[in-house]
Structure formats: structure tokens, C-alpha cells
PyMOL Python script that loads the backbone (N, CA, C, O; Angstrom):
from pymol import cmd

cmd.read_pdbstr("""\
ATOM      1  N   MET A   1       0.836  -1.193   0.000  1.00  0.00           N
ATOM      2  CA  MET A   1       0.000   0.000   0.000  1.00  0.00           C
ATOM      3  C   MET A   1       0.879   1.254   0.000  1.00  0.00           C
ATOM      4  O   MET A   1       1.808   1.361   0.800  1.00  0.00           O
ATOM      5  N   LYS A   2       0.593   2.182  -0.878  1.00  0.00           N
ATOM      6  CA  LYS A   2       1.377   3.409  -0.983  1.00  0.00           C
ATOM      7  C   LYS A   2       0.993   4.386   0.123  1.00  0.00           C
ATOM      8  O   LYS A   2      -0.175   4.500   0.496  1.00  0.00           O
ATOM      9  N   ASP A   3       1.993   5.082   0.635  1.00  0.00           N
ATOM     10  CA  ASP A   3       1.780   6.091   1.659  1.00  0.00           C
ATOM     11  C   ASP A   3       1.043   7.279   1.044  1.00  0.00           C
ATOM     12  O   ASP A   3       1.426   7.763  -0.021  1.00  0.00           O
ATOM     13  N   LYS A   4      -0.009   7.747   1.707  1.00  0.00           N
ATOM     14  CA  LYS A   4      -0.835   8.828   1.148  1.00  0.00           C
ATOM     15  C   LYS A   4      -0.047  10.115   0.939  1.00  0.00           C
ATOM     16  O   LYS A   4      -0.298  10.837  -0.026  1.00  0.00           O
ATOM     17  N   SER A   5       0.894  10.412   1.819  1.00  0.00           N
ATOM     18  CA  SER A   5       1.662  11.654   1.657  1.00  0.00           C
ATOM     19  C   SER A   5       2.576  11.580   0.444  1.00  0.00           C
ATOM     20  O   SER A   5       2.777  12.583  -0.240  1.00  0.00           O
ATOM     21  N   ARG A   6       3.135  10.399   0.168  1.00  0.00           N
ATOM     22  CA  ARG A   6       3.970  10.257  -1.040  1.00  0.00           C
ATOM     23  C   ARG A   6       3.126  10.383  -2.291  1.00  0.00           C
ATOM     24  O   ARG A   6       3.552  10.996  -3.270  1.00  0.00           O
ATOM     25  N   VAL A   7       1.941   9.810  -2.271  1.00  0.00           N
ATOM     26  CA  VAL A   7       1.042   9.903  -3.431  1.00  0.00           C
ATOM     27  C   VAL A   7       0.641  11.358  -3.657  1.00  0.00           C
ATOM     28  O   VAL A   7       0.643  11.832  -4.794  1.00  0.00           O
ATOM     29  N   LYS A   8       0.298  12.068  -2.588  1.00  0.00           N
ATOM     30  CA  LYS A   8      -0.089  13.472  -2.702  1.00  0.00           C
ATOM     31  C   LYS A   8       1.067  14.315  -3.244  1.00  0.00           C
ATOM     32  O   LYS A   8       0.870  15.160  -4.117  1.00  0.00           O
ATOM     33  N   PHE A   9       2.273  14.081  -2.721  1.00  0.00           N
ATOM     34  CA  PHE A   9       3.445  14.800  -3.211  1.00  0.00           C
ATOM     35  C   PHE A   9       3.669  14.500  -4.690  1.00  0.00           C
ATOM     36  O   PHE A   9       3.927  15.410  -5.478  1.00  0.00           O
ATOM     37  N   GLY A  10       3.571  13.237  -5.062  1.00  0.00           N
ATOM     38  CA  GLY A  10       3.765  12.842  -6.459  1.00  0.00           C
ATOM     39  C   GLY A  10       2.754  13.484  -7.391  1.00  0.00           C
ATOM     40  O   GLY A  10       3.097  13.902  -8.497  1.00  0.00           O
ATOM     41  N   GLN A  11       1.515  13.560  -6.946  1.00  0.00           N
ATOM     42  CA  GLN A  11       0.483  14.207  -7.753  1.00  0.00           C
ATOM     43  C   GLN A  11       0.804  15.688  -7.948  1.00  0.00           C
ATOM     44  O   GLN A  11       0.581  16.241  -9.025  1.00  0.00           O
ATOM     45  N   MET A  12       1.327  16.324  -6.903  1.00  0.00           N
ATOM     46  CA  MET A  12       1.699  17.728  -7.005  1.00  0.00           C
ATOM     47  C   MET A  12       2.846  17.912  -7.992  1.00  0.00           C
ATOM     48  O   MET A  12       2.832  18.840  -8.801  1.00  0.00           O
ATOM     49  N   VAL A  13       3.842  17.023  -7.927  1.00  0.00           N
ATOM     50  CA  VAL A  13       4.971  17.094  -8.861  1.00  0.00           C
ATOM     51  C   VAL A  13       4.469  16.934 -10.294  1.00  0.00           C
ATOM     52  O   VAL A  13       4.865  17.692 -11.179  1.00  0.00           O
ATOM     53  N   ALA A  14       3.610  15.962 -10.521  1.00  0.00           N
ATOM     54  CA  ALA A  14       3.084  15.729 -11.873  1.00  0.00           C
ATOM     55  C   ALA A  14       2.300  16.938 -12.367  1.00  0.00           C
ATOM     56  O   ALA A  14       2.439  17.337 -13.524  1.00  0.00           O
ATOM     57  N   ARG A  15       1.481  17.520 -11.503  1.00  0.00           N
ATOM     58  CA  ARG A  15       0.688  18.691 -11.889  1.00  0.00           C
ATOM     59  C   ARG A  15       1.606  19.868 -12.239  1.00  0.00           C
ATOM     60  O   ARG A  15       1.403  20.534 -13.254  1.00  0.00           O
ATOM     61  N   LEU A  16       2.606  20.120 -11.406  1.00  0.00           N
ATOM     62  CA  LEU A  16       3.529  21.228 -11.676  1.00  0.00           C
ATOM     63  C   LEU A  16       4.349  20.982 -12.940  1.00  0.00           C
ATOM     64  O   LEU A  16       4.621  21.912 -13.700  1.00  0.00           O
ATOM     65  N   ARG A  17       4.741  19.728 -13.164  1.00  0.00           N
ATOM     66  CA  ARG A  17       5.497  19.399 -14.367  1.00  0.00           C
ATOM     67  C   ARG A  17       4.663  19.677 -15.610  1.00  0.00           C
ATOM     68  O   ARG A  17       5.150  20.269 -16.573  1.00  0.00           O
ATOM     69  N   ARG A  18       3.406  19.246 -15.584  1.00  0.00           N
ATOM     70  CA  ARG A  18       2.529  19.489 -16.744  1.00  0.00           C
ATOM     71  C   ARG A  18       2.287  20.989 -16.944  1.00  0.00           C
ATOM     72  O   ARG A  18       2.279  21.466 -18.078  1.00  0.00           O
ATOM     73  N   GLN A  19       2.091  21.737 -15.848  1.00  0.00           N
ATOM     74  CA  GLN A  19       1.892  23.180 -15.956  1.00  0.00           C
ATOM     75  C   GLN A  19       3.118  23.865 -16.543  1.00  0.00           C
ATOM     76  O   GLN A  19       3.006  24.888 -17.218  1.00  0.00           O
ATOM     77  N   SER A  20       4.287  23.295 -16.282  1.00  0.00           N
ATOM     78  CA  SER A  20       5.535  23.843 -16.822  1.00  0.00           C
ATOM     79  C   SER A  20       5.803  23.358 -18.238  1.00  0.00           C
ATOM     80  O   SER A  20       6.835  23.675 -18.830  1.00  0.00           O
ATOM     81  N   MET A  21       4.854  22.576 -18.780  1.00  0.00           N
ATOM     82  CA  MET A  21       4.966  22.048 -20.145  1.00  0.00           C
ATOM     83  C   MET A  21       6.217  21.184 -20.314  1.00  0.00           C
ATOM     84  O   MET A  21       6.876  21.235 -21.353  1.00  0.00           O
ATOM     85  N   LEU A  22       6.538  20.397 -19.296  1.00  0.00           N
ATOM     86  CA  LEU A  22       7.691  19.499 -19.354  1.00  0.00           C
ATOM     87  C   LEU A  22       7.209  18.057 -19.440  1.00  0.00           C
ATOM     88  O   LEU A  22       6.196  17.690 -18.843  1.00  0.00           O
ATOM     89  N   THR A  23       7.939  17.254 -20.181  1.00  0.00           N
ATOM     90  CA  THR A  23       7.688  15.821 -20.180  1.00  0.00           C
ATOM     91  C   THR A  23       8.451  15.211 -19.004  1.00  0.00           C
ATOM     92  O   THR A  23       9.316  15.853 -18.407  1.00  0.00           O
ATOM     93  N   VAL A  24       8.120  13.980 -18.690  1.00  0.00           N
ATOM     94  CA  VAL A  24       8.858  13.265 -17.650  1.00  0.00           C
ATOM     95  C   VAL A  24      10.340  13.208 -18.020  1.00  0.00           C
ATOM     96  O   VAL A  24      11.210  13.383 -17.167  1.00  0.00           O
ATOM     97  N   GLU A  25      10.609  12.964 -19.278  1.00  0.00           N
ATOM     98  CA  GLU A  25      11.987  12.858 -19.750  1.00  0.00           C
ATOM     99  C   GLU A  25      12.733  14.182 -19.600  1.00  0.00           C
ATOM    100  O   GLU A  25      13.897  14.193 -19.198  1.00  0.00           O
ATOM    101  N   GLN A  26      12.078  15.293 -19.918  1.00  0.00           N
ATOM    102  CA  GLN A  26      12.725  16.595 -19.793  1.00  0.00           C
ATOM    103  C   GLN A  26      13.029  16.930 -18.337  1.00  0.00           C
ATOM    104  O   GLN A  26      14.121  17.401 -18.019  1.00  0.00           O
ATOM    105  N   LEU A  27      12.063  16.685 -17.456  1.00  0.00           N
ATOM    106  CA  LEU A  27      12.289  16.938 -16.034  1.00  0.00           C
ATOM    107  C   LEU A  27      13.417  16.064 -15.514  1.00  0.00           C
ATOM    108  O   LEU A  27      14.277  16.528 -14.766  1.00  0.00           O
ATOM    109  N   ALA A  28      13.411  14.811 -15.908  1.00  0.00           N
ATOM    110  CA  ALA A  28      14.468  13.891 -15.469  1.00  0.00           C
ATOM    111  C   ALA A  28      15.838  14.386 -15.911  1.00  0.00           C
ATOM    112  O   ALA A  28      16.785  14.380 -15.125  1.00  0.00           O
ATOM    113  N   GLU A  29      15.947  14.810 -17.154  1.00  0.00           N
ATOM    114  CA  GLU A  29      17.230  15.300 -17.662  1.00  0.00           C
ATOM    115  C   GLU A  29      17.679  16.543 -16.901  1.00  0.00           C
ATOM    116  O   GLU A  29      18.847  16.663 -16.532  1.00  0.00           O
ATOM    117  N   MET A  30      16.761  17.454 -16.670  1.00  0.00           N
ATOM    118  CA  MET A  30      17.101  18.701 -15.971  1.00  0.00           C
ATOM    119  C   MET A  30      17.505  18.448 -14.514  1.00  0.00           C
ATOM    120  O   MET A  30      18.315  19.187 -13.955  1.00  0.00           O
ATOM    121  N   ALA A  31      16.942  17.406 -13.904  1.00  0.00           N
ATOM    122  CA  ALA A  31      17.243  17.084 -12.508  1.00  0.00           C
ATOM    123  C   ALA A  31      18.341  16.028 -12.383  1.00  0.00           C
ATOM    124  O   ALA A  31      18.664  15.587 -11.280  1.00  0.00           O
ATOM    125  N   ASP A  32      18.908  15.627 -13.514  1.00  0.00           N
ATOM    126  CA  ASP A  32      19.950  14.600 -13.554  1.00  0.00           C
ATOM    127  C   ASP A  32      19.464  13.295 -12.912  1.00  0.00           C
ATOM    128  O   ASP A  32      20.136  12.696 -12.073  1.00  0.00           O
ATOM    129  N   LEU A  33      18.273  12.887 -13.342  1.00  0.00           N
ATOM    130  CA  LEU A  33      17.659  11.656 -12.851  1.00  0.00           C
ATOM    131  C   LEU A  33      17.219  10.807 -14.041  1.00  0.00           C
ATOM    132  O   LEU A  33      17.162  11.287 -15.174  1.00  0.00           O
ATOM    133  N   LYS A  34      16.916   9.567 -13.774  1.00  0.00           N
ATOM    134  CA  LYS A  34      16.352   8.704 -14.813  1.00  0.00           C
ATOM    135  C   LYS A  34      14.852   8.982 -14.908  1.00  0.00           C
ATOM    136  O   LYS A  34      14.209   9.258 -13.896  1.00  0.00           O
ATOM    137  N   PRO A  35      14.290   8.910 -16.121  1.00  0.00           N
ATOM    138  CA  PRO A  35      12.844   9.111 -16.266  1.00  0.00           C
ATOM    139  C   PRO A  35      12.024   8.180 -15.367  1.00  0.00           C
ATOM    140  O   PRO A  35      10.984   8.583 -14.846  1.00  0.00           O
ATOM    141  N   ALA A  36      12.479   6.954 -15.185  1.00  0.00           N
ATOM    142  CA  ALA A  36      11.752   6.014 -14.325  1.00  0.00           C
ATOM    143  C   ALA A  36      11.696   6.512 -12.880  1.00  0.00           C
ATOM    144  O   ALA A  36      10.716   6.266 -12.176  1.00  0.00           O
ATOM    145  N   THR A  37      12.740   7.208 -12.440  1.00  0.00           N
ATOM    146  CA  THR A  37      12.750   7.753 -11.082  1.00  0.00           C
ATOM    147  C   THR A  37      11.680   8.832 -10.940  1.00  0.00           C
ATOM    148  O   THR A  37      10.944   8.855  -9.953  1.00  0.00           O
ATOM    149  N   VAL A  38      11.593   9.725 -11.924  1.00  0.00           N
ATOM    150  CA  VAL A  38      10.577  10.773 -11.893  1.00  0.00           C
ATOM    151  C   VAL A  38       9.184  10.146 -11.916  1.00  0.00           C
ATOM    152  O   VAL A  38       8.297  10.576 -11.178  1.00  0.00           O
ATOM    153  N   GLN A  39       8.993   9.147 -12.745  1.00  0.00           N
ATOM    154  CA  GLN A  39       7.694   8.464 -12.796  1.00  0.00           C
ATOM    155  C   GLN A  39       7.348   7.850 -11.452  1.00  0.00           C
ATOM    156  O   GLN A  39       6.210   7.956 -10.995  1.00  0.00           O
ATOM    157  N   ASN A  40       8.312   7.215 -10.820  1.00  0.00           N
ATOM    158  CA  ASN A  40       8.065   6.600  -9.519  1.00  0.00           C
ATOM    159  C   ASN A  40       7.738   7.640  -8.453  1.00  0.00           C
ATOM    160  O   ASN A  40       6.894   7.401  -7.589  1.00  0.00           O
ATOM    161  N   VAL A  41       8.400   8.789  -8.509  1.00  0.00           N
ATOM    162  CA  VAL A  41       8.080   9.870  -7.571  1.00  0.00           C
ATOM    163  C   VAL A  41       6.641  10.322  -7.805  1.00  0.00           C
ATOM    164  O   VAL A  41       5.871  10.464  -6.855  1.00  0.00           O
ATOM    165  N   GLU A  42       6.280  10.546  -9.059  1.00  0.00           N
ATOM    166  CA  GLU A  42       4.930  11.012  -9.390  1.00  0.00           C
ATOM    167  C   GLU A  42       3.857   9.993  -8.981  1.00  0.00           C
ATOM    168  O   GLU A  42       2.725  10.372  -8.680  1.00  0.00           O
ATOM    169  N   GLU A  43       4.205   8.732  -8.970  1.00  0.00           N
ATOM    170  CA  GLU A  43       3.254   7.688  -8.589  1.00  0.00           C
ATOM    171  C   GLU A  43       3.257   7.413  -7.086  1.00  0.00           C
ATOM    172  O   GLU A  43       2.433   6.645  -6.591  1.00  0.00           O
ATOM    173  N   GLY A  44       4.188   8.042  -6.361  1.00  0.00           N
ATOM    174  CA  GLY A  44       4.286   7.797  -4.925  1.00  0.00           C
ATOM    175  C   GLY A  44       4.728   6.383  -4.619  1.00  0.00           C
ATOM    176  O   GLY A  44       4.358   5.812  -3.594  1.00  0.00           O
ATOM    177  N   ALA A  45       5.527   5.821  -5.518  1.00  0.00           N
ATOM    178  CA  ALA A  45       5.865   4.402  -5.445  1.00  0.00           C
ATOM    179  C   ALA A  45       6.864   4.049  -4.343  1.00  0.00           C
ATOM    180  O   ALA A  45       6.781   2.967  -3.762  1.00  0.00           O
ATOM    181  N   PHE A  46       7.793   4.934  -4.054  1.00  0.00           N
ATOM    182  CA  PHE A  46       8.852   4.608  -3.111  1.00  0.00           C
ATOM    183  C   PHE A  46       9.109   5.766  -2.172  1.00  0.00           C
ATOM    184  O   PHE A  46       8.647   6.885  -2.397  1.00  0.00           O
ATOM    185  N   ASN A  47       9.846   5.484  -1.125  1.00  0.00           N
ATOM    186  CA  ASN A  47      10.308   6.514  -0.205  1.00  0.00           C
ATOM    187  C   ASN A  47      11.675   6.984  -0.715  1.00  0.00           C
ATOM    188  O   ASN A  47      12.676   6.289  -0.540  1.00  0.00           O
ATOM    189  N   PHE A  48      11.715   8.157  -1.343  1.00  0.00           N
ATOM    190  CA  PHE A  48      12.934   8.637  -1.983  1.00  0.00           C
ATOM    191  C   PHE A  48      13.775   9.481  -1.045  1.00  0.00           C
ATOM    192  O   PHE A  48      13.250  10.127  -0.138  1.00  0.00           O
ATOM    193  N   PRO A  49      15.090   9.475  -1.268  1.00  0.00           N
ATOM    194  CA  PRO A  49      15.967  10.334  -0.465  1.00  0.00           C
ATOM    195  C   PRO A  49      15.644  11.812  -0.692  1.00  0.00           C
ATOM    196  O   PRO A  49      15.157  12.201  -1.753  1.00  0.00           O
ATOM    197  N   PHE A  50      15.922  12.609   0.308  1.00  0.00           N
ATOM    198  CA  PHE A  50      15.699  14.052   0.238  1.00  0.00           C
ATOM    199  C   PHE A  50      16.378  14.651  -0.984  1.00  0.00           C
ATOM    200  O   PHE A  50      15.807  15.524  -1.638  1.00  0.00           O
ATOM    201  N   ASP A  51      17.577  14.202  -1.302  1.00  0.00           N
ATOM    202  CA  ASP A  51      18.341  14.751  -2.423  1.00  0.00           C
ATOM    203  C   ASP A  51      17.569  14.662  -3.739  1.00  0.00           C
ATOM    204  O   ASP A  51      17.548  15.621  -4.511  1.00  0.00           O
ATOM    205  N   ILE A  52      16.952  13.547  -3.991  1.00  0.00           N
ATOM    206  CA  ILE A  52      16.192  13.370  -5.245  1.00  0.00           C
ATOM    207  C   ILE A  52      14.987  14.297  -5.263  1.00  0.00           C
ATOM    208  O   ILE A  52      14.724  14.957  -6.269  1.00  0.00           O
ATOM    209  N   LEU A  53      14.260  14.351  -4.168  1.00  0.00           N
ATOM    210  CA  LEU A  53      13.083  15.224  -4.110  1.00  0.00           C
ATOM    211  C   LEU A  53      13.483  16.687  -4.221  1.00  0.00           C
ATOM    212  O   LEU A  53      12.780  17.482  -4.846  1.00  0.00           O
ATOM    213  N   ASN A  54      14.607  17.041  -3.619  1.00  0.00           N
ATOM    214  CA  ASN A  54      15.082  18.424  -3.686  1.00  0.00           C
ATOM    215  C   ASN A  54      15.495  18.803  -5.102  1.00  0.00           C
ATOM    216  O   ASN A  54      15.227  19.921  -5.541  1.00  0.00           O
ATOM    217  N   ARG A  55      16.138  17.894  -5.821  1.00  0.00           N
ATOM    218  CA  ARG A  55      16.522  18.182  -7.208  1.00  0.00           C
ATOM    219  C   ARG A  55      15.293  18.487  -8.051  1.00  0.00           C
ATOM    220  O   ARG A  55      15.295  19.420  -8.854  1.00  0.00           O
ATOM    221  N   ILE A  56      14.240  17.689  -7.861  1.00  0.00           N
ATOM    222  CA  ILE A  56      12.998  17.920  -8.610  1.00  0.00           C
ATOM    223  C   ILE A  56      12.402  19.265  -8.231  1.00  0.00           C
ATOM    224  O   ILE A  56      11.973  20.020  -9.103  1.00  0.00           O
ATOM    225  N   ALA A  57      12.370  19.571  -6.945  1.00  0.00           N
ATOM    226  CA  ALA A  57      11.804  20.843  -6.489  1.00  0.00           C
ATOM    227  C   ALA A  57      12.566  22.030  -7.072  1.00  0.00           C
ATOM    228  O   ALA A  57      11.950  22.999  -7.516  1.00  0.00           O
ATOM    229  N   VAL A  58      13.873  21.967  -7.077  1.00  0.00           N
ATOM    230  CA  VAL A  58      14.696  23.072  -7.597  1.00  0.00           C
ATOM    231  C   VAL A  58      14.435  23.270  -9.088  1.00  0.00           C
ATOM    232  O   VAL A  58      14.282  24.403  -9.543  1.00  0.00           O
ATOM    233  N   VAL A  59      14.383  22.187  -9.846  1.00  0.00           N
ATOM    234  CA  VAL A  59      14.107  22.294 -11.281  1.00  0.00           C
ATOM    235  C   VAL A  59      12.738  22.919 -11.513  1.00  0.00           C
ATOM    236  O   VAL A  59      12.549  23.674 -12.467  1.00  0.00           O
ATOM    237  N   MET A  60      11.780  22.603 -10.637  1.00  0.00           N
ATOM    238  CA  MET A  60      10.429  23.128 -10.783  1.00  0.00           C
ATOM    239  C   MET A  60      10.306  24.554 -10.239  1.00  0.00           C
ATOM    240  O   MET A  60       9.216  25.125 -10.222  1.00  0.00           O
ATOM    241  N   GLY A  61      11.437  25.127  -9.792  1.00  0.00           N
ATOM    242  CA  GLY A  61      11.428  26.510  -9.315  1.00  0.00           C
ATOM    243  C   GLY A  61      10.964  26.646  -7.876  1.00  0.00           C
ATOM    244  O   GLY A  61      10.533  27.721  -7.459  1.00  0.00           O
ATOM    245  N   GLY A  62      11.049  25.577  -7.126  1.00  0.00           N
ATOM    246  CA  GLY A  62      10.603  25.616  -5.741  1.00  0.00           C
ATOM    247  C   GLY A  62      11.690  25.168  -4.791  1.00  0.00           C
ATOM    248  O   GLY A  62      12.873  25.134  -5.129  1.00  0.00           O
ATOM    249  N   GLU A  63      11.256  24.827  -3.593  1.00  0.00           N
ATOM    250  CA  GLU A  63      12.163  24.306  -2.600  1.00  0.00           C
ATOM    251  C   GLU A  63      11.376  23.376  -1.683  1.00  0.00           C
ATOM    252  O   GLU A  63      10.163  23.514  -1.520  1.00  0.00           O
ATOM    253  N   LEU A  64      12.084  22.442  -1.099  1.00  0.00           N
ATOM    254  CA  LEU A  64      11.436  21.557  -0.135  1.00  0.00           C
ATOM    255  C   LEU A  64      11.514  22.206   1.241  1.00  0.00           C
ATOM    256  O   LEU A  64      12.533  22.782   1.620  1.00  0.00           O
ATOM    257  N   LYS A  65      10.424  22.098   1.969  1.00  0.00           N
ATOM    258  CA  LYS A  65      10.378  22.595   3.334  1.00  0.00           C
ATOM    259  C   LYS A  65       9.849  21.479   4.212  1.00  0.00           C
ATOM    260  O   LYS A  65       8.928  20.755   3.836  1.00  0.00           O
ATOM    261  N   ILE A  66      10.427  21.355   5.355  1.00  0.00           N
ATOM    262  CA  ILE A  66       9.939  20.389   6.324  1.00  0.00           C
ATOM    263  C   ILE A  66       9.296  21.165   7.441  1.00  0.00           C
ATOM    264  O   ILE A  66       9.928  22.015   8.067  1.00  0.00           O
ATOM    265  N   VAL A  67       8.031  20.872   7.692  1.00  0.00           N
ATOM    266  CA  VAL A  67       7.293  21.562   8.737  1.00  0.00           C
ATOM    267  C   VAL A  67       6.883  20.522   9.776  1.00  0.00           C
ATOM    268  O   VAL A  67       6.235  19.522   9.464  1.00  0.00           O
ATOM    269  N   ILE A  68       7.269  20.782  10.984  1.00  0.00           N
ATOM    270  CA  ILE A  68       6.882  19.902  12.073  1.00  0.00           C
ATOM    271  C   ILE A  68       5.991  20.701  13.004  1.00  0.00           C
ATOM    272  O   ILE A  68       6.413  21.692  13.599  1.00  0.00           O
ATOM    273  N   ASN A  69       4.772  20.259  13.114  1.00  0.00           N
ATOM    274  CA  ASN A  69       3.823  20.926  13.995  1.00  0.00           C
ATOM    275  C   ASN A  69       3.841  20.204  15.341  1.00  0.00           C
ATOM    276  O   ASN A  69       3.468  19.036  15.449  1.00  0.00           O
ATOM    277  N   GLU A  70       4.275  20.918  16.338  1.00  0.00           N
ATOM    278  CA  GLU A  70       4.330  20.328  17.679  1.00  0.00           C
ATOM    279  C   GLU A  70       3.005  20.596  18.382  1.00  0.00           C
ATOM    280  O   GLU A  70       2.527  21.729  18.436  1.00  0.00           O
ATOM    281  N   THR A  71       2.443  19.559  18.903  1.00  0.00           N
ATOM    282  CA  THR A  71       1.198  19.729  19.659  1.00  0.00           C
ATOM    283  C   THR A  71       1.479  19.605  21.133  1.00  0.00           C
ATOM    284  O   THR A  71       2.168  18.683  21.569  1.00  0.00           O
ATOM    285  N   ASN A  72       0.960  20.510  21.882  1.00  0.00           N
ATOM    286  CA  ASN A  72       1.114  20.472  23.336  1.00  0.00           C
ATOM    287  C   ASN A  72      -0.173  19.957  23.935  1.00  0.00           C
ATOM    288  O   ASN A  72      -1.214  20.613  23.891  1.00  0.00           O
ATOM    289  N   GLU A  73      -0.079  18.784  24.489  1.00  0.00           N
ATOM    290  CA  GLU A  73      -1.298  18.192  25.064  1.00  0.00           C
ATOM    291  C   GLU A  73      -1.342  18.415  26.550  1.00  0.00           C
ATOM    292  O   GLU A  73      -2.290  17.990  27.210  1.00  0.00           O
TER     293      GLU A  73
END
""", "prot")
cmd.dss("prot")
cmd.show_as("cartoon", "prot")
cmd.util.cbc("prot")
cmd.orient("prot")
């Protein structure tokens, strides 16, 4: 079963890639990744290292942010 957060992230990457008029192959080349890696990210297939996700974010003109919400009970 795929993790919902990975699937959601992958859907966002795919949407931004299409809005940027890039193919999977073009994004992969720009991020120095294999097209299969980009496809797997978009499908939420695996838990990828931060470096790979960051490369995709930078190519897409963004940045990765980690937000930890601390709850005080």
C-alpha cells in the first residue's frame, strides 16, 4: 500500500510538471535523474531520499520545506 503523503506529493509534482509544459523525460534530464525515477516519484511508489526530491523541487522553481507541527497536550 502506498503512503498517502507520497502519493499526494507525487500528484503535485506531476501537476507542476505538466503546468511547466515538461515531459517526464525533460524533467528527469534537468534534474539529472532517470525518467523512471521521476515516474516513480509522481506515482508515490517509493520513499525517496531528500536529495532526489530536492533536485525535482529546484528544477520546478521551488524548494522543499519540512514543517513539524508540535502539539502540546
